[in-house]
C-alpha positions in Angstrom: 27.7 -26.2 4.5 24.2 -25.2 3.4 23.8 -22.8 1.2 20.5 -20.3 0.6 20.1 -18.0 -2.2 17.8 -14.9 -1.6 16.2 -13.5 -5.0 15.9 -9.8 -4.2 16.9 -7.9 -1.6 13.8 -5.5 -0.7 12.4 -5.6 2.9 11.4 -8.7 2.7 14.9 -10.7 1.5 17.2 -8.4 4.2 14.8 -9.2 7.3 15.2 -13.2 5.7 18.7 -12.4 6.0 18.8 -11.0 9.2 16.1 -13.8 10.5 18.6 -16.6 10.0 21.2 -15.2 11.3 19.7 -14.6 14.8 18.0 -18.2 14.9 21.7 -19.7 14.4 22.0 -20.2 10.7 25.5 -21.6 10.2 25.3 -21.9 6.2 26.2 -19.5 3.8 23.7 -16.4 2.5 23.6 -15.2 -0.6 21.4 -12.2 -1.9 21.1 -11.1 -5.4 20.3 -7.4 -5.6 19.6 -5.7 -9.1 20.2 -2.0 -7.4 23.8 -0.8 -6.2 22.2 -1.1 -2.2 19.5 -2.8 -0.4 16.4 -1.8 0.6 15.2 0.8 -1.9 11.4 0.5 -1.2 12.1 0.7 2.4 14.2 3.6 1.8 11.5 6.0 0.3 8.3 4.5 2.4 6.5 6.6 4.3 7.6 9.7 2.1 11.2 8.4 2.9 10.7 8.3 7.0 9.7 4.8 6.5 6.5 3.4 7.9 7.5 0.4 9.7 4.6 -1.1 10.9 0.8 0.1 12.4 0.1 1.0 16.1 -3.3 -1.0 15.3 -3.0 -3.9 17.7 -6.6 -4.9 17.7 -6.6 -8.5 15.6 -9.8 -8.1 14.0 -8.9 -4.1 13.0 -5.8 -5.1 11.7 -6.9 -7.8 9.4 -9.4 -5.7 7.9 -7.0 -3.6 6.6 -6.1 -6.3 4.1 -8.2 -6.6 1.2 -6.4 -9.9 -0.2 -4.6 -12.6 1.5 -6.5 -12.2 4.9 -5.8 -16.2 5.9 -2.4 -15.7 6.2 -2.1 -12.1 7.7 -4.3 -14.2 10.5 -2.0 -17.1 10.8 1.5 -14.6 10.7 -0.1 -11.9 13.4 0.1 -14.2 16.3 3.5 -15.2 15.3 5.2 -12.0 14.5 2.4 -9.1 15.2 2.3 -4.8 15.2 3.6 -5.2 18.6 6.6 -7.6 18.1 7.6 -5.4 14.9 7.5 -2.3 17.0 9.2 -4.0 19.9 11.9 -5.9 17.6 13.3 -2.4 16.0 13.2 -0.8 19.5 15.3 -3.9 20.7 17.9 -3.2 17.7 18.2 0.5 19.0 15.4 2.5 16.7 13.7 4.5 18.9 10.1 4.8 17.4 7.1 6.5 17.5 3.1 6.3 16.9 1.3 9.4 14.9 -1.8 10.2 15.4 -3.1 7.9 12.4 -1.3 5.1 14.4 2.0 5.0 11.8 4.8 4.2 13.2 7.9 5.8 12.1 11.8 6.2 13.7 11.9 9.1 15.8 14.7 10.2 13.6 12.3 10.1 10.2 14.6 8.6 8.5 14.6 5.5 6.9 18.4 4.7 6.0 18.4 4.7 10.0 16.4 1.4 9.5 18.9 -0.2 6.4 21.7 0.4 9.0 20.6 -1.9 11.3 20.4 -4.6 8.5 24.1 -3.4 7.2 25.7 -4.0 10.3 24.3 -7.5 10.9 25.1 -8.7 7.4 28.7 -6.9 7.8 29.4 -9.0 10.9 28.1 -12.1 9.7 29.7 -12.0 6.3 26.4 -12.4 4.1 26.9 -12.5 0.1 25.4 -9.3 -1.6 25.8 -9.6 -5.2 24.8 -6.2 -6.2 23.4 -5.4 -9.8 23.2 -8.6 -10.7 20.4 -9.3 -12.3 19.2 -13.1 -12.2 17.9 -14.6 -15.4 16.5 -18.0 -14.1 16.0 -20.4 -11.8 16.3 -24.3 -12.6 16.1 -27.2 -10.3 18.0 -30.8 -10.9 18.0 -33.1 -8.3 18.0 -30.7 -4.9 20.3 -28.8 -6.2 18.7 -25.1 -7.4 20.6 -23.1 -10.2 20.7 -19.3 -10.2 22.2 -17.7 -13.6 23.3 -14.6 -13.8 24.4 -12.5 -16.4 27.6 -13.5 -16.2 27.5 -17.0 -13.8 26.1 -19.3 -12.0 25.3 -20.5 -9.1 24.5 -23.3 -6.8 21.7 -23.6 -3.9 20.1 -26.3 -1.4 17.2 -23.6 -0.5 16.0 -20.5 -2.8 13.4 -17.7 -1.4 12.2 -15.6 -3.6 11.7 -12.0 -2.4 11.3 -9.6 -5.2 8.4 -8.3 -4.4 5.5 -7.2 -7.0 5.7 -5.1 -9.7 4.9 -1.6 -8.8 7.6 1.2 -8.7 9.9 0.2 -11.7 12.8 2.1 -10.8 13.2 0.9 -7.6 14.1 -2.7 -9.5 10.7 -4.1 -9.1 10.0 -5.3 -12.4 7.9 -8.7 -12.1 10.5 -11.0 -12.2 9.4 -13.1 -9.7 6.7 -14.2 -10.9 8.5 -15.6 -13.9 10.3 -17.6 -12.1 7.4 -18.9 -10.2 5.7 -19.5 -13.4 8.4 -21.7 -14.6 8.2 -24.5 -11.3 4.5 -24.3 -12.6 3.2 -21.5 -9.7 0.0 -19.5 -10.6 -0.3 -16.1 -10.6 -3.5 -14.2 -9.7 -4.4 -11.3 -11.7 -1.8 -8.0 -10.7 -3.4 -4.7 -10.2 -1.8 -1.7 -9.0 -2.5 -0.5 -5.4 -1.8 2.7 -3.3 -1.9 4.9 -5.7 -3.4 8.1 -6.9 -6.3 9.2 -9.6 -6.4 11.7 -12.6 -9.4 13.2 -12.8 -11.8 14.1 -15.8 -12.9 17.0 -13.8 -10.4 19.9 -13.3 -9.8 20.4 -9.6 -6.9 23.3 -10.5 -8.8 25.6 -8.1 -9.3 23.6 -5.2 -5.5 22.1 -5.4 -3.8 21.5 -2.2 -7.2 21.6 0.1 -7.3 18.5 2.2 -10.7 16.9 3.9 -10.4 15.0 7.4 -13.8 14.1 7.3 -14.5 13.5 4.0 -15.0 10.0 2.2 -15.9 8.4 -1.0 -19.0 5.8 -1.7 -17.4 2.8 -3.7 -19.1 0.1 -4.9 -21.6 -0.2 -1.8 -18.4 1.0 0.8 -17.6 4.4 2.1 -14.2 5.1 2.2 -12.7 7.0 5.3 -9.6 8.7 5.2 -8.1 12.3 4.7 -8.5 13.1 1.0 -6.4 15.5 -1.1 -6.8 17.4 -3.9 -4.3 18.7 -6.7 -3.6 19.8 -9.9 -4.2 16.6 -11.4 -7.1 14.9 -9.4 -7.0 13.2 -6.0 -4.5 11.5 -3.6 -4.1 11.0 0.2 -4.9 7.8 2.3 -8.7 7.1 1.5 -7.3 7.8 -2.1 -5.0 4.9 -1.6 -7.3 2.7 0.0 -9.9 3.2 -2.8 -7.3 2.2 -5.0 -6.3 -0.8 -3.3 -10.1 -1.9 -3.3 -10.4 -0.8 -7.4 -7.2 -2.5 -8.2 -8.2 -4.7 -11.3 -11.2 -2.3 -12.3 -9.8 -1.2 -16.3 -10.1 2.6 -16.0 -9.8 4.8 -19.2 -10.9 8.3 -20.2 -13.6 6.4 -21.8 -14.4 4.4 -19.2 -14.0 6.0 -16.0 -14.2 4.7 -12.9 -17.5 6.3 -10.7 -17.1 7.6 -7.3 -19.3 9.4 -5.3 -17.1 12.3 -2.8 -18.8 13.7 0.2 -16.9 16.4 2.2 -17.9 16.3 5.3 -19.6 12.7 7.1 -21.3 15.1 9.7 -23.1 16.8 7.1 -26.0 14.4 5.0 -28.6 14.9 2.5 -30.7 15.6 5.4 -28.3 18.1 7.7 -28.4 19.9 4.4 -32.1 20.6 3.6 -32.9 21.6 7.0 -29.5 24.0 7.2 -30.6 25.5 3.6 -34.2 25.9 4.4 -33.5 27.9 7.9 -30.8 30.0 6.3 -33.0 31.0 3.3 -36.2 31.3 6.3 -33.2 33.6 8.5 -31.5 35.0 5.5 -33.1 35.3 2.5 -31.1 38.4 0.8 -27.7 36.1 1.7 -25.7 34.9 -0.9 -26.5 30.9 -1.5 -22.9 30.0 -1.2 -22.3 32.0 1.9 -24.2 29.8 3.5 -22.2 26.9 2.1 -19.4 28.9 3.2 -20.1 28.1 7.0 -19.5 24.1 6.3 -17.1 24.2 3.8 -13.9 25.9 2.3 -14.6 28.8 -0.1 -13.3 27.4 -3.0 -14.4 24.5 -2.4 -18.0 25.3 -2.4 -17.4 27.9 -6.1 -15.8 24.6 -7.7 -19.1 22.6 -6.9 -21.6 24.7 -7.3 -20.0 26.2 -10.9 -20.6 22.0 -11.7 -23.4 22.1 -10.9 -24.7 25.1 -12.7 -25.7 27.2 -9.9 -24.9 30.8 -9.9 -22.8 31.2 -6.6 -24.1 34.5 -5.9 -28.0 33.8 -6.5 -30.0 35.1 -3.7 -30.6 32.5 -1.2 -34.7 33.2 -1.5 -34.4 32.7 -5.5 -33.1 29.3 -5.2 -35.5 27.1 -6.3 -36.4 23.4 -4.9 -35.0 21.5 -7.6 -31.8 23.5 -7.1 -31.7 23.6 -3.2 -31.9 19.6 -3.7 -29.4 19.7 -6.4 -27.1 21.1 -3.7 -27.9 18.8 -0.7 -27.6 15.8 -3.3 -24.5 16.8 -4.1 -22.4 17.7 -1.1 -24.9 15.5 1.0 -25.1 12.4 -0.8 -22.0 13.0 -2.8 -20.6 14.6 -5.8 -19.5 12.2 -8.4 -15.8 12.4 -9.6 -14.7 10.5 -12.6 -11.3 8.9 -12.3 -10.1 8.7 -15.6 -6.4 7.1 -15.0 -4.1 5.8 -12.0 -1.2 8.4 -11.6 1.8 7.0 -13.4 4.3 5.9 -10.9 2.5 6.8 -7.7 1.3 2.8 -7.5 3.3 1.4 -4.3 1.9 -2.2 -3.9 0.8 -4.7 -6.1 -2.3 -6.6 -5.8 -2.5 -10.1 -7.0 0.3 -12.2 -6.9 1.4 -15.9 -6.3 -1.7 -18.0 -5.6 -2.1 -18.9 -1.9 -3.5 -22.3 -2.0 -0.1 -23.5 -3.6 2.0 -21.9 -0.5 2.4 -24.1 2.7 0.9 -21.4 5.1 3.2 -23.2 8.1 6.3 -22.4 6.1 6.0 -20.6 3.0 7.2 -23.3 1.1 6.3 -24.1 -2.4 3.9 -27.1 -2.6 5.1 -28.1 -6.0 9.2 -27.8 -5.6 10.6 -28.5 -2.4 13.4 -26.3 -1.1 11.5 -23.1 -3.1 9.8 -20.3 -0.8 8.1 -17.1 -1.4 7.8 -13.8 1.2 6.4 -10.5 1.2 5.0 -9.0 -1.6 5.5 -11.8 -4.1 2.4 -13.0 -2.2 -1.2 -12.7 -3.4 -1.2 -10.8 0.1 -1.8 -6.9 0.6 -2.9 -4.1 2.7 -3.7 -0.8 2.6 -1.8 2.4 3.4 -0.4 2.5 7.2 2.5 0.5 7.3 0.7 -2.9 6.5 2.2 -4.1 3.6 5.9 -3.3 5.1 4.7 -5.6 7.7 3.3 -8.2 5.9 6.9 -8.3 4.5 8.8 -8.1 7.8 6.7 -11.0 9.7 6.6 -13.6 6.2 10.2 -13.2 6.4 11.0 -13.2 9.8 8.9 -16.2 10.3 11.0 -17.8 7.7 13.5 -17.2 9.3 13.3 -19.3 12.3 11.8 -22.1 10.1 14.2 -25.7 11.0 13.0 -26.5 8.0 14.4 -23.9 5.6 18.0 -23.7 7.5 17.9 -28.1 7.4 
């Protein structure tokens, strides 16, 4: 009887096991999981609702959502794209919904419903799950892999490492998989946190809770669009997560902050604001400058930015100097500079970087260095933006590996 060992019972590990069973594997499957249950990160994804996949099906747009690993993403798009992911979970009994931002969730808004599908499959097919079991080492002698745990040594014909990255350590993601891969001679690319919030040098407490749906960031020559939320510590929200993904490898400290520009509304650029303010000065010269800007932006935001610029908010428009007017137009229209001084601890949900893709067979996900050793999901140098892209990659890579004839040999 063929024996397959899966290191890690997260999204990739459980999808791989289910796919193996669905595709007729008649050997023994053993999952090694540090926690007392499977899918810890699946449970907390999407705020506990499980952002299963994305509703974006345009291939070019879809692939653009992955800053790293696009070659692998493109290859597996055709094999198990977002539409196929959607259909699979629907067939398994999970009613899904596509929200306005194209994220896909269970209609029940419960990640437990997603996990229960896998539990039922495993119970019915006697998958051996080693809960609360830490794997200390993996070796290979001849054609046999040995998995060393705290209490026992297990032998397998094939090993799949699906341990995820090193983000969200409280879910068991501690980077062990990288160590196992290194021991077998694999190279690990530079690692960094992704999809995190930021602490800022500027104090945004007075506008905490205010979000900007039409705002964007300017960073490294890119415009990063999406909802942006200000908090008591700094910034968060979808656009912030994309910003973090693009700056994963930047060193950020109070002494060396990451500087980005924030534009509150993409429809109001410098030229528009210059014209708008001048027209209002002409029509309403006695108006306070803050009241002119209140028509475009949230009141508290206007007050705060004007204070940062050293401009009296209750200054009459007619007394506003040309330099001050241009300062307002520039900071509101071209962007107000924000200093990011740290990543919000514990918020990083995905690890950027991973096992060098050149050492992994794109067709089979088997190591090019060690026969019988495979990698799936986040441990590879593939990661995407927020919105279901990372979980979909885990599902896709694992599902396709489970269909592989070579793995089941």
